[in-house]
N, C-alpha and C positions, 0 to 999 in steps of 0.2 A: 720555221714549222716550229709549232709547239705542240705538247700534250694536250693543252688547252684546247687548241684548235682542233686536234683530233676529236676532243669531247663534243664541241660543238657540230662538227660535221654528222658524227654518231647521233647527237640527239637530235638533230634537224631529220636525219635520215628515219629516225624511229617515230619522229611526231609527224612527219610531213609537211611541215610548215616552219618558216622562222619564228614567227611570232608565238606559235605553242612551244618550241624548243627554248627560245628566250625567256618565257613564264616558267618553263619546269627548271631554267638554270638560273632563275631570278635575276635577270640582266635585262636592259633595254633591248628591243628590237633593233635598234640603229648600232647598237655596240656590236650585237653578233653579227650582222650584216658586214660590218666594216672588218670584222675580225677573219670571216672566211672571206671575203673579198681580197685581203691581204695574203692568205693562203694560196687563194687561187692564182693570184700574181705570182707569188714566190714559185708555184708549181709550174706556171705557163699554161694551164689548163682550166676550163670551167668544170665545176665538179656537180653543179646544180642547175636544172631548168625551173626558173622562177616563172610562175605564173598567178594570175588570181586565185586557183584553187589550191594554192600550196607550192611545193618545193619536189622535184622528184631528181634524182641523180642521173647525171649524163652517162654516157658509155665509160667516159674516164672516171667519172665518179664512182661508177660500178667494180672498176678496177681498183682504185685507190680504197675503197672503204674496208675491205677484209685487212688491208696491211694496218688502217688506222685502229682498226679493231682489236688487231693482235698486239700492236704496239701498246696501246692504253689499257688494255687488260694486263699485259705484263707489268705495267707501272702501277695499276691497281694491287696486283698481286704482292709487288714488292712492299708497298705501303703496309698492306695488309700483315705482312710477315715481318716488316722491321720499321716500319714508320709511324703508326698510330700508336700514340701512349708509351713510345720507347720500353714497352714489355714485349719479350720475344716468347710468343707461345708457337709451338709446332704445329702447322696447319695440316689437318687431314682431310681431304675432299673426295667425294666419289661421286661420278656422275653414272647414272643408268636410267634405262627405259623404266617405266612403271611396274614394278616386279615385286609380290608382297614379300617373298623370301629375301630381296636385296635390302628391304627395309628392315624386315626381321633382323638379318644379319647385322646391319648396321646399328640398329637400336642395341643389341647385345655388346656389341664392341664398345658402345660409348658406354654402358654400365660398368663394364669390366675396365675401364681406363681412367687415369687421373684427368678429369675435365679440367682442372685449373692449370695443367701443364699443355692441353690441346685446345684447339680450336676446329671444331668437326663442321664438315657442311655435307649435306646430301643432295644433289641436283636431280630431279626427274625430267627428262627430256628426251629428244628423238634422237634416232641412231645416229646421224651424221655429226650432232652436236656432242655426242658420248665421245666419238673419235675425236672431234675437234678440241673438247676440254682436255683430254690427254695429250693430245699432239701439243697442245699451247701451254700446258702445264698449271691449267685451271685447276684440274683434277688429277690427282695421284693414280686412281683409279679408275678404269671405266668397265661398267658391267653391261654385256649384250648376251643375248639368249640366242641360240642358234639350233634350230631343230635339224636333227638329222635322221632322215627318212632311210629306211631300206627297202630294197626293191623285193617285193614277194612274187617267187614263181607262179606263173599264170597257169591255171588248170587246164590241159587240154586232153583229149579224148583220143 
């Protein structure tokens, strides 16, 4: 099992086909198919249903995919932080739903900090993804808005 195989599975899932994933990954479709078959044999499960209209995840594939994504995201985070270019910059990433106040606060922070020492990222996404980003350490902070309503006493005669 390799990180590259995880990347292949993720690409196939996102594109819906082996040929489109191979094109996106700049590799031949037979090489991609061979790598995925080797992974399936190692795991002892089929990850994809293959058909003329593309590829879909099997039930086992659906269970496997979140683990592959998490491991691959962690790998990319390590590369980003320590591996690319050998220059270590502190990363500060925020995940949020689309809120103008969050964007404004983020921009203000970027203006006040030495950007040569930090890499900043703002990710606008759905509630579940905000939570997942913080849990998987993809983001240091997640911003969610929760409306608190108070019950008003009803007028009665």
